[in-house]
All heavy atoms as a GROMACS GRO file, in nm:
protein
  483
    1MET      N    1 -15.067   6.767  -9.844
    1MET     CA    2 -15.066   6.630  -9.813
    1MET      C    3 -14.936   6.597  -9.711
    1MET      O    4 -14.948   6.518  -9.630
    1MET     CB    5 -15.060   6.545  -9.938
    1MET     CG    6 -15.071   6.397  -9.905
    1MET     SD    7 -15.237   6.369  -9.835
    1MET     CE    8 -15.231   6.197  -9.826
    2LYS      N    9 -14.828   6.660  -9.746
    2LYS     CA   10 -14.708   6.644  -9.673
    2LYS      C   11 -14.718   6.697  -9.531
    2LYS      O   12 -14.678   6.642  -9.430
    2LYS     CB   13 -14.585   6.720  -9.737
    2LYS     CG   14 -14.539   6.652  -9.864
    2LYS     CD   15 -14.422   6.722  -9.910
    2LYS     CE   16 -14.371   6.653 -10.047
    2LYS     NZ   17 -14.260   6.723 -10.102
    3LYS      N   18 -14.804   6.813  -9.511
    3LYS     CA   19 -14.826   6.867  -9.384
    3LYS      C   20 -14.912   6.768  -9.290
    3LYS      O   21 -14.873   6.743  -9.174
    3LYS     CB   22 -14.891   7.004  -9.389
    3LYS     CG   23 -14.806   7.106  -9.443
    3LYS     CD   24 -14.883   7.234  -9.442
    3LYS     CE   25 -14.793   7.352  -9.499
    3LYS     NZ   26 -14.858   7.476  -9.498
    4VAL      N   27 -15.011   6.699  -9.352
    4VAL     CA   28 -15.090   6.602  -9.284
    4VAL      C   29 -14.998   6.482  -9.247
    4VAL      O   30 -15.020   6.433  -9.125
    4VAL     CB   31 -15.207   6.558  -9.379
    4VAL    CG1   32 -15.285   6.439  -9.309
    4VAL    CG2   33 -15.301   6.679  -9.401
    5PHE      N   34 -14.923   6.436  -9.336
    5PHE     CA   35 -14.827   6.322  -9.299
    5PHE      C   36 -14.732   6.359  -9.193
    5PHE      O   37 -14.721   6.282  -9.094
    5PHE     CB   38 -14.758   6.279  -9.435
    5PHE     CG   39 -14.658   6.167  -9.396
    5PHE    CD1   40 -14.714   6.030  -9.379
    5PHE    CD2   41 -14.518   6.190  -9.390
    5PHE    CE1   42 -14.625   5.934  -9.348
    5PHE    CE2   43 -14.439   6.082  -9.360
    5PHE     CZ   44 -14.492   5.960  -9.340
    6ALA      N   45 -14.682   6.471  -9.196
    6ALA     CA   46 -14.590   6.524  -9.093
    6ALA      C   47 -14.661   6.531  -8.957
    6ALA      O   48 -14.603   6.499  -8.854
    6ALA     CB   49 -14.528   6.654  -9.127
    7LEU      N   50 -14.784   6.579  -8.958
    7LEU     CA   51 -14.858   6.600  -8.830
    7LEU      C   52 -14.891   6.458  -8.778
    7LEU      O   53 -14.876   6.433  -8.652
    7LEU     CB   54 -14.992   6.674  -8.862
    7LEU     CG   55 -15.088   6.686  -8.742
    7LEU    CD1   56 -15.023   6.775  -8.640
    7LEU    CD2   57 -15.213   6.751  -8.783
    8ILE      N   58 -14.935   6.360  -8.859
    8ILE     CA   59 -14.957   6.228  -8.808
    8ILE      C   60 -14.836   6.164  -8.756
    8ILE      O   61 -14.834   6.103  -8.655
    8ILE     CB   62 -15.021   6.146  -8.914
    8ILE    CG1   63 -15.164   6.199  -8.955
    8ILE    CG2   64 -15.030   5.997  -8.881
    8ILE    CD1   65 -15.232   6.145  -9.070
    9ALA      N   66 -14.726   6.177  -8.825
    9ALA     CA   67 -14.588   6.120  -8.780
    9ALA      C   68 -14.554   6.182  -8.641
    9ALA      O   69 -14.506   6.108  -8.563
    9ALA     CB   70 -14.492   6.147  -8.884
   10SER      N   71 -14.580   6.310  -8.628
   10SER     CA   72 -14.542   6.376  -8.498
   10SER      C   73 -14.632   6.332  -8.383
   10SER      O   74 -14.587   6.300  -8.278
   10SER     CB   75 -14.558   6.528  -8.519
   10SER     OG   76 -14.473   6.581  -8.608
   11LEU      N   77 -14.762   6.300  -8.409
   11LEU     CA   78 -14.856   6.253  -8.302
   11LEU      C   79 -14.810   6.114  -8.268
   11LEU      O   80 -14.814   6.081  -8.149
   11LEU     CB   81 -14.989   6.266  -8.356
   11LEU     CG   82 -15.050   6.404  -8.368
   11LEU    CD1   83 -15.194   6.391  -8.429
   11LEU    CD2   84 -15.055   6.466  -8.231
   12VAL      N   85 -14.780   6.038  -8.377
   12VAL     CA   86 -14.739   5.889  -8.345
   12VAL      C   87 -14.609   5.891  -8.258
   12VAL      O   88 -14.595   5.816  -8.155
   12VAL     CB   89 -14.720   5.810  -8.475
   12VAL    CG1   90 -14.652   5.685  -8.449
   12VAL    CG2   91 -14.853   5.790  -8.536
   13ALA      N   92 -14.512   5.977  -8.293
   13ALA     CA   93 -14.400   5.988  -8.214
   13ALA      C   94 -14.412   6.026  -8.066
   13ALA      O   95 -14.353   5.974  -7.973
   13ALA     CB   96 -14.286   6.085  -8.279
   14VAL      N   97 -14.498   6.132  -8.048
   14VAL     CA   98 -14.532   6.169  -7.916
   14VAL      C   99 -14.599   6.059  -7.831
   14VAL      O  100 -14.556   6.025  -7.716
   14VAL     CB  101 -14.624   6.295  -7.913
   14VAL    CG1  102 -14.676   6.322  -7.777
   14VAL    CG2  103 -14.543   6.415  -7.967
   15VAL      N  104 -14.692   5.991  -7.885
   15VAL     CA  105 -14.761   5.887  -7.815
   15VAL      C  106 -14.667   5.761  -7.792
   15VAL      O  107 -14.672   5.713  -7.681
   15VAL     CB  108 -14.885   5.824  -7.902
   15VAL    CG1  109 -14.935   5.712  -7.835
   15VAL    CG2  110 -14.991   5.939  -7.915
   16THR      N  111 -14.583   5.743  -7.880
   16THR     CA  112 -14.487   5.622  -7.854
   16THR      C  113 -14.392   5.662  -7.754
   16THR      O  114 -14.362   5.584  -7.670
   16THR     CB  115 -14.412   5.599  -7.990
   16THR    OG1  116 -14.516   5.565  -8.093
   16THR    CG2  117 -14.320   5.487  -7.978
   17LEU      N  118 -14.338   5.785  -7.759
   17LEU     CA  119 -14.235   5.819  -7.650
   17LEU      C  120 -14.290   5.835  -7.521
   17LEU      O  121 -14.226   5.804  -7.412
   17LEU     CB  122 -14.154   5.944  -7.699
   17LEU     CG  123 -14.069   5.930  -7.819
   17LEU    CD1  124 -14.017   6.066  -7.854
   17LEU    CD2  125 -13.963   5.832  -7.802
   18SER      N  126 -14.415   5.882  -7.508
   18SER     CA  127 -14.484   5.895  -7.376
   18SER      C  128 -14.518   5.766  -7.314
   18SER      O  129 -14.517   5.758  -7.189
   18SER     CB  130 -14.596   5.990  -7.381
   18SER     OG  131 -14.697   5.924  -7.467
   19ALA      N  132 -14.522   5.658  -7.389
   19ALA     CA  133 -14.554   5.531  -7.344
   19ALA      C  134 -14.427   5.465  -7.276
   19ALA      O  135 -14.443   5.361  -7.218
   19ALA     CB  136 -14.618   5.441  -7.456
   20CYS      N  137 -14.319   5.525  -7.291
   20CYS     CA  138 -14.192   5.464  -7.240
   20CYS      C  139 -14.156   5.506  -7.108
   20CYS      O  140 -14.048   5.486  -7.063
   20CYS     CB  141 -14.076   5.488  -7.333
   20CYS     SG  142 -14.106   5.419  -7.498
   21GLU      N  143 -14.235   5.583  -7.039
   21GLU     CA  144 -14.206   5.632  -6.902
   21GLU      C  145 -14.204   5.508  -6.798
   21GLU      O  146 -14.284   5.423  -6.802
   21GLU     CB  147 -14.329   5.722  -6.856
   21GLU     CG  148 -14.316   5.795  -6.724
   21GLU     CD  149 -14.216   5.904  -6.732
   21GLU    OE1  150 -14.193   5.955  -6.845
   21GLU    OE2  151 -14.152   5.937  -6.635
   22PRO      N  152 -14.086   5.512  -6.723
   22PRO     CA  153 -14.078   5.392  -6.628
   22PRO      C  154 -14.187   5.401  -6.527
   22PRO      O  155 -14.237   5.508  -6.487
   22PRO     CB  156 -13.940   5.424  -6.571
   22PRO     CG  157 -13.897   5.562  -6.609
   22PRO     CD  158 -13.981   5.603  -6.720
   23LYS      N  159 -14.218   5.291  -6.472
   23LYS     CA  160 -14.322   5.278  -6.370
   23LYS      C  161 -14.278   5.348  -6.244
   23LYS      O  162 -14.167   5.343  -6.195
   23LYS     CB  163 -14.360   5.126  -6.336
   23LYS     CG  164 -14.460   5.114  -6.236
   23LYS     CD  165 -14.491   4.970  -6.224
   23LYS     CE  166 -14.595   4.953  -6.119
   23LYS     NZ  167 -14.634   4.821  -6.077
   24ARG      N  168 -14.372   5.426  -6.193
   24ARG     CA  169 -14.345   5.510  -6.066
   24ARG      C  170 -14.306   5.420  -5.964
   24ARG      O  171 -14.376   5.313  -5.918
   24ARG     CB  172 -14.473   5.591  -6.030
   24ARG     CG  173 -14.446   5.678  -5.915
   24ARG     CD  174 -14.566   5.776  -5.898
   24ARG     NE  175 -14.584   5.870  -6.010
   24ARG     CZ  176 -14.527   5.995  -5.984
   24ARG    NH1  177 -14.478   6.029  -5.883
   24ARG    NH2  178 -14.546   6.088  -6.088
   25GLY      N  179 -14.187   5.439  -5.892
   25GLY     CA  180 -14.145   5.362  -5.785
   25GLY      C  181 -14.044   5.254  -5.833
   25GLY      O  182 -13.984   5.186  -5.748
   26SER      N  183 -14.029   5.231  -5.963
   26SER     CA  184 -13.928   5.131  -6.005
   26SER      C  185 -13.784   5.191  -5.991
   26SER      O  186 -13.768   5.310  -5.973
   26SER     CB  187 -13.958   5.097  -6.150
   26SER     OG  188 -13.926   5.206  -6.231
   27ASP      N  189 -13.686   5.107  -6.002
   27ASP     CA  190 -13.542   5.140  -6.001
   27ASP      C  191 -13.518   5.252  -6.107
   27ASP      O  192 -13.448   5.357  -6.092
   27ASP     CB  193 -13.449   5.032  -5.996
   27ASP     CG  194 -13.460   4.942  -5.879
   27ASP    OD1  195 -13.502   4.992  -5.768
   27ASP    OD2  196 -13.415   4.835  -5.885
   28ALA      N  197 -13.566   5.220  -6.223
   28ALA     CA  198 -13.545   5.313  -6.339
   28ALA      C  199 -13.615   5.450  -6.320
   28ALA      O  200 -13.566   5.556  -6.351
   28ALA     CB  201 -13.605   5.254  -6.470
   29TRP      N  202 -13.728   5.449  -6.258
   29TRP     CA  203 -13.800   5.581  -6.216
   29TRP      C  204 -13.718   5.653  -6.116
   29TRP      O  205 -13.704   5.776  -6.127
   29TRP     CB  206 -13.942   5.555  -6.160
   29TRP     CG  207 -14.014   5.680  -6.135
   29TRP    CD1  208 -14.076   5.749  -6.209
   29TRP    CD2  209 -14.027   5.746  -5.998
   29TRP    NE1  210 -14.144   5.860  -6.148
   29TRP    CE2  211 -14.111   5.858  -6.026
   29TRP    CE3  212 -13.980   5.707  -5.871
   29TRP    CZ2  213 -14.140   5.935  -5.913
   29TRP    CZ3  214 -14.024   5.788  -5.773
   29TRP    CH2  215 -14.096   5.902  -5.797
   30CYS      N  216 -13.660   5.587  -6.012
   30CYS     CA  217 -13.577   5.650  -5.916
   30CYS      C  218 -13.447   5.719  -5.978
   30CYS      O  219 -13.424   5.830  -5.951
   30CYS     CB  220 -13.535   5.554  -5.806
   30CYS     SG  221 -13.669   5.506  -5.690
   31LYS      N  222 -13.386   5.645  -6.065
   31LYS     CA  223 -13.265   5.698  -6.140
   31LYS      C  224 -13.305   5.816  -6.231
   31LYS      O  225 -13.232   5.914  -6.232
   31LYS     CB  226 -13.202   5.582  -6.229
   31LYS     CG  227 -13.135   5.489  -6.147
   31LYS     CD  228 -13.072   5.376  -6.233
   31LYS     CE  229 -13.021   5.265  -6.143
   31LYS     NZ  230 -12.958   5.162  -6.222
   32LYS      N  231 -13.419   5.809  -6.291
   32LYS     CA  232 -13.476   5.925  -6.377
   32LYS      C  233 -13.497   6.043  -6.285
   32LYS      O  234 -13.454   6.156  -6.315
   32LYS     CB  235 -13.594   5.879  -6.445
   32LYS     CG  236 -13.652   6.001  -6.536
   32LYS     CD  237 -13.788   5.951  -6.591
   32LYS     CE  238 -13.871   6.078  -6.625
   32LYS     NZ  239 -13.960   6.127  -6.522
   33MET      N  240 -13.553   6.028  -6.173
   33MET     CA  241 -13.597   6.132  -6.086
   33MET      C  242 -13.457   6.200  -6.030
   33MET      O  243 -13.457   6.311  -5.995
   33MET     CB  244 -13.680   6.087  -5.963
   33MET     CG  245 -13.821   6.054  -6.022
   33MET     SD  246 -13.898   6.185  -6.114
   33MET     CE  247 -13.923   6.313  -5.993
   34ASP      N  248 -13.357   6.115  -6.010
   34ASP     CA  249 -13.223   6.164  -5.963
   34ASP      C  250 -13.176   6.273  -6.059
   34ASP      O  251 -13.093   6.366  -6.019
   34ASP     CB  252 -13.131   6.053  -5.937
   34ASP     CG  253 -13.155   5.980  -5.822
   34ASP    OD1  254 -13.215   6.028  -5.723
   34ASP    OD2  255 -13.112   5.859  -5.815
   35SER      N  256 -13.201   6.259  -6.188
   35SER     CA  257 -13.148   6.350  -6.287
   35SER      C  258 -13.242   6.468  -6.312
   35SER      O  259 -13.196   6.568  -6.373
   35SER     CB  260 -13.121   6.271  -6.426
   35SER     OG  261 -13.254   6.233  -6.473
   36VAL      N  262 -13.357   6.473  -6.252
   36VAL     CA  263 -13.447   6.586  -6.268
   36VAL      C  264 -13.415   6.683  -6.156
   36VAL      O  265 -13.416   6.643  -6.041
   36VAL     CB  266 -13.602   6.534  -6.274
   36VAL    CG1  267 -13.684   6.652  -6.273
   36VAL    CG2  268 -13.621   6.446  -6.379
   37PRO      N  269 -13.407   6.819  -6.188
   37PRO     CA  270 -13.379   6.910  -6.076
   37PRO      C  271 -13.499   6.907  -5.982
   37PRO      O  272 -13.617   6.893  -6.014
   37PRO     CB  273 -13.379   7.043  -6.155
   37PRO     CG  274 -13.340   7.009  -6.308
   37PRO     CD  275 -13.405   6.873  -6.315
   38LYS      N  276 -13.463   6.911  -5.851
   38LYS     CA  277 -13.572   6.902  -5.754
   38LYS      C  278 -13.678   7.012  -5.763
   38LYS      O  279 -13.782   7.001  -5.720
   38LYS     CB  280 -13.502   6.915  -5.608
   38LYS     CG  281 -13.394   6.815  -5.583
   38LYS     CD  282 -13.445   6.670  -5.592
   38LYS     CE  283 -13.325   6.575  -5.554
   38LYS     NZ  284 -13.257   6.511  -5.659
   39GLY      N  285 -13.636   7.130  -5.820
   39GLY     CA  286 -13.734   7.241  -5.828
   39GLY      C  287 -13.841   7.207  -5.934
   39GLY      O  288 -13.947   7.267  -5.939
   40GLN      N  289 -13.822   7.106  -6.023
   40GLN     CA  290 -13.922   7.068  -6.114
   40GLN      C  291 -14.015   6.955  -6.078
   40GLN      O  292 -14.102   6.906  -6.142
   40GLN     CB  293 -13.854   7.025  -6.241
   40GLN     CG  294 -13.774   7.143  -6.313
   40GLN     CD  295 -13.716   7.098  -6.445
   40GLN    OE1  296 -13.722   6.975  -6.492
   40GLN    NE2  297 -13.653   7.193  -6.506
   41TRP      N  298 -13.992   6.898  -5.950
   41TRP     CA  299 -14.071   6.797  -5.906
   41TRP      C  300 -14.199   6.852  -5.856
   41TRP      O  301 -14.214   6.954  -5.803
   41TRP     CB  302 -14.000   6.726  -5.778
   41TRP     CG  303 -13.887   6.644  -5.816
   41TRP    CD1  304 -13.808   6.635  -5.934
   41TRP    CD2  305 -13.822   6.562  -5.728
   41TRP    NE1  306 -13.701   6.547  -5.918
   41TRP    CE2  307 -13.710   6.496  -5.800
   41TRP    CE3  308 -13.835   6.519  -5.595
   41TRP    CZ2  309 -13.619   6.415  -5.742
   41TRP    CZ3  310 -13.754   6.421  -5.537
   41TRP    CH2  311 -13.651   6.362  -5.605
   42THR      N  312 -14.300   6.762  -5.863
   42THR     CA  313 -14.437   6.802  -5.802
   42THR      C  314 -14.435   6.749  -5.660
   42THR      O  315 -14.350   6.674  -5.624
   42THR     CB  316 -14.554   6.735  -5.878
   42THR    OG1  317 -14.538   6.601  -5.867
   42THR    CG2  318 -14.555   6.775  -6.039
   43MET      N  319 -14.536   6.779  -5.588
   43MET     CA  320 -14.552   6.731  -5.450
   43MET      C  321 -14.563   6.578  -5.447
   43MET      O  322 -14.511   6.506  -5.360
   43MET     CB  323 -14.663   6.790  -5.376
   43MET     CG  324 -14.648   6.944  -5.343
   43MET     SD  325 -14.509   6.974  -5.228
   43MET     CE  326 -14.567   6.908  -5.089
   44ASN      N  327 -14.631   6.524  -5.544
   44ASN     CA  328 -14.649   6.382  -5.561
   44ASN      C  329 -14.523   6.315  -5.592
   44ASN      O  330 -14.482   6.199  -5.535
   44ASN     CB  331 -14.753   6.348  -5.671
   44ASN     CG  332 -14.894   6.372  -5.624
   44ASN    OD1  333 -14.921   6.378  -5.501
   44ASN    ND2  334 -14.987   6.386  -5.726
   45ASP      N  335 -14.438   6.373  -5.683
   45ASP     CA  336 -14.313   6.324  -5.714
   45ASP      C  337 -14.221   6.316  -5.590
   45ASP      O  338 -14.156   6.207  -5.563
   45ASP     CB  339 -14.237   6.407  -5.820
   45ASP     CG  340 -14.297   6.404  -5.953
   45ASP    OD1  341 -14.373   6.300  -5.980
   45ASP    OD2  342 -14.281   6.500  -6.031
   46ALA      N  343 -14.216   6.411  -5.510
   46ALA     CA  344 -14.138   6.421  -5.383
   46ALA      C  345 -14.176   6.310  -5.287
   46ALA      O  346 -14.103   6.246  -5.227
   46ALA     CB  347 -14.143   6.560  -5.326
   47GLY      N  348 -14.312   6.309  -5.272
   47GLY     CA  349 -14.368   6.205  -5.178
   47GLY      C  350 -14.326   6.063  -5.220
   47GLY      O  351 -14.295   5.980  -5.145
   48ASP      N  352 -14.355   6.036  -5.358
   48ASP     CA  353 -14.329   5.904  -5.408
   48ASP      C  354 -14.174   5.874  -5.401
   48ASP      O  355 -14.134   5.753  -5.384
   48ASP     CB  356 -14.390   5.888  -5.544
   48ASP     CG  357 -14.540   5.875  -5.552
   48ASP    OD1  358 -14.599   5.850  -5.440
   48ASP    OD2  359 -14.598   5.902  -5.646
   49TYR      N  360 -14.092   5.969  -5.437
   49TYR     CA  361 -13.948   5.936  -5.435
   49TYR      C  362 -13.910   5.915  -5.287
   49TYR      O  363 -13.831   5.811  -5.268
   49TYR     CB  364 -13.877   6.079  -5.475
   49TYR     CG  365 -13.723   6.050  -5.483
   49TYR    CD1  366 -13.658   6.004  -5.589
   49TYR    CD2  367 -13.641   6.080  -5.366
   49TYR    CE1  368 -13.525   5.983  -5.598
   49TYR    CE2  369 -13.503   6.063  -5.374
   49TYR     CZ  370 -13.454   6.009  -5.487
   49TYR     OH  371 -13.316   5.990  -5.494
   50THR      N  372 -13.960   5.977  -5.189
   50THR     CA  373 -13.930   5.940  -5.052
   50THR      C  374 -13.974   5.801  -5.014
   50THR      O  375 -13.903   5.721  -4.964
   50THR     CB  376 -13.990   6.047  -4.953
   50THR    OG1  377 -13.936   6.175  -4.990
   50THR    CG2  378 -13.947   6.016  -4.807
   51LYS      N  379 -14.096   5.781  -5.059
   51LYS     CA  380 -14.163   5.644  -5.016
   51LYS      C  381 -14.086   5.528  -5.086
   51LYS      O  382 -14.049   5.432  -5.023
   51LYS     CB  383 -14.311   5.646  -5.073
   51LYS     CG  384 -14.384   5.535  -5.036
   51LYS     CD  385 -14.527   5.554  -5.070
   51LYS     CE  386 -14.625   5.450  -5.058
   51LYS     NZ  387 -14.753   5.476  -5.110
   52TYR      N  388 -14.058   5.544  -5.216
   52TYR     CA  389 -13.999   5.430  -5.294
   52TYR      C  390 -13.852   5.427  -5.305
   52TYR      O  391 -13.798   5.313  -5.306
   52TYR     CB  392 -14.067   5.439  -5.438
   52TYR     CG  393 -14.220   5.420  -5.442
   52TYR    CD1  394 -14.294   5.513  -5.518
   52TYR    CD2  395 -14.283   5.325  -5.374
   52TYR    CE1  396 -14.429   5.494  -5.511
   52TYR    CE2  397 -14.415   5.300  -5.369
   52TYR     CZ  398 -14.494   5.391  -5.449
   52TYR     OH  399 -14.627   5.379  -5.444
   53CYS      N  400 -13.790   5.545  -5.312
   53CYS     CA  401 -13.644   5.542  -5.331
   53CYS      C  402 -13.567   5.549  -5.208
   53CYS      O  403 -13.455   5.513  -5.202
   53CYS     CB  404 -13.616   5.664  -5.432
   53CYS     SG  405 -13.707   5.637  -5.589
   54VAL      N  406 -13.622   5.623  -5.105
   54VAL     CA  407 -13.543   5.648  -4.987
   54VAL      C  408 -13.584   5.536  -4.883
   54VAL      O  409 -13.490   5.476  -4.821
   54VAL     CB  410 -13.570   5.785  -4.920
   54VAL    CG1  411 -13.510   5.803  -4.779
   54VAL    CG2  412 -13.537   5.899  -5.014
   55PHE      N  413 -13.714   5.514  -4.860
   55PHE     CA  414 -13.763   5.407  -4.774
   55PHE      C  415 -13.770   5.273  -4.837
   55PHE      O  416 -13.802   5.172  -4.755
   55PHE     CB  417 -13.888   5.454  -4.705
   55PHE     CG  418 -13.878   5.568  -4.613
   55PHE    CD1  419 -13.959   5.684  -4.630
   55PHE    CD2  420 -13.777   5.574  -4.512
   55PHE    CE1  421 -13.947   5.794  -4.552
   55PHE    CE2  422 -13.766   5.696  -4.426
   55PHE     CZ  423 -13.850   5.799  -4.442
   56ASN      N  424 -13.743   5.258  -4.964
   56ASN     CA  425 -13.749   5.136  -5.032
   56ASN      C  426 -13.873   5.048  -5.025
   56ASN      O  427 -13.873   4.928  -5.019
   56ASN     CB  428 -13.622   5.052  -4.990
   56ASN     CG  429 -13.494   5.110  -5.026
   56ASN    OD1  430 -13.485   5.176  -5.135
   56ASN    ND2  431 -13.391   5.103  -4.948
   57GLN      N  432 -13.989   5.117  -5.014
   57GLN     CA  433 -14.113   5.049  -5.019
   57GLN      C  434 -14.149   5.006  -5.151
   57GLN      O  435 -14.111   5.070  -5.257
   57GLN     CB  436 -14.229   5.138  -4.959
   57GLN     CG  437 -14.215   5.166  -4.813
   57GLN     CD  438 -14.328   5.251  -4.774
   57GLN    OE1  439 -14.422   5.283  -4.844
   57GLN    NE2  440 -14.333   5.282  -4.637
   58LYS      N  441 -14.210   4.890  -5.175
   58LYS     CA  442 -14.242   4.839  -5.307
   58LYS      C  443 -14.376   4.911  -5.356
   58LYS      O  444 -14.473   4.920  -5.272
   58LYS     CB  445 -14.271   4.691  -5.300
   58LYS     CG  446 -14.150   4.613  -5.260
   58LYS     CD  447 -14.040   4.624  -5.377
   58LYS     CE  448 -13.923   4.541  -5.335
   58LYS     NZ  449 -13.800   4.574  -5.409
   59PRO      N  450 -14.387   4.956  -5.479
   59PRO     CA  451 -14.510   5.004  -5.531
   59PRO      C  452 -14.621   4.904  -5.533
   59PRO      O  453 -14.591   4.779  -5.556
   59PRO     CB  454 -14.476   5.052  -5.667
   59PRO     CG  455 -14.342   4.996  -5.704
   59PRO     CD  456 -14.272   4.951  -5.583
   60GLU      N  457 -14.745   4.945  -5.506
   60GLU     CA  458 -14.856   4.847  -5.519
   60GLU      C  459 -14.880   4.802  -5.655
   60GLU      O  460 -14.855   4.879  -5.754
   60GLU     CB  461 -14.978   4.916  -5.469
   60GLU     CG  462 -14.970   4.946  -5.322
   60GLU     CD  463 -15.096   5.031  -5.274
   60GLU    OE1  464 -15.190   5.031  -5.348
   60GLU    OE2  465 -15.099   5.082  -5.156
   61GLU      N  466 -14.913   4.673  -5.679
   61GLU     CA  467 -14.930   4.615  -5.815
   61GLU      C  468 -15.062   4.661  -5.852
   61GLU      O  469 -15.166   4.675  -5.786
   61GLU     CB  470 -14.922   4.468  -5.806
   61GLU     CG  471 -14.788   4.410  -5.769
   61GLU     CD  472 -14.687   4.442  -5.877
   61GLU    OE1  473 -14.719   4.437  -5.999
   61GLU    OE2  474 -14.568   4.473  -5.832
   62GLU      N  475 -15.075   4.702  -5.976
   62GLU     CA  476 -15.208   4.750  -6.042
   62GLU      C  477 -15.264   4.637  -6.104
   62GLU      O  478 -15.222   4.545  -6.160
   62GLU     CB  479 -15.178   4.863  -6.132
   62GLU     CG  480 -15.119   4.980  -6.049
   62GLU     CD  481 -15.088   5.096  -6.153
   62GLU    OE1  482 -15.133   5.101  -6.271
   62GLU    OE2  483 -15.028   5.195  -6.109
   0.00000   0.00000   0.00000
């Protein structure tokens, strides 16, 4: 029973923490990307960083 509870607690923690990701293109996202090594960026990350953080374009509203 303890293992099941621990598994459920772990899943809840993962879901909760993954929901805290800053919106792509926001100032918080730009600051977060500044701390990530460039070698770990995807092509989409690099393109969006250039678009939103370098050229200061606003992300489209969803």
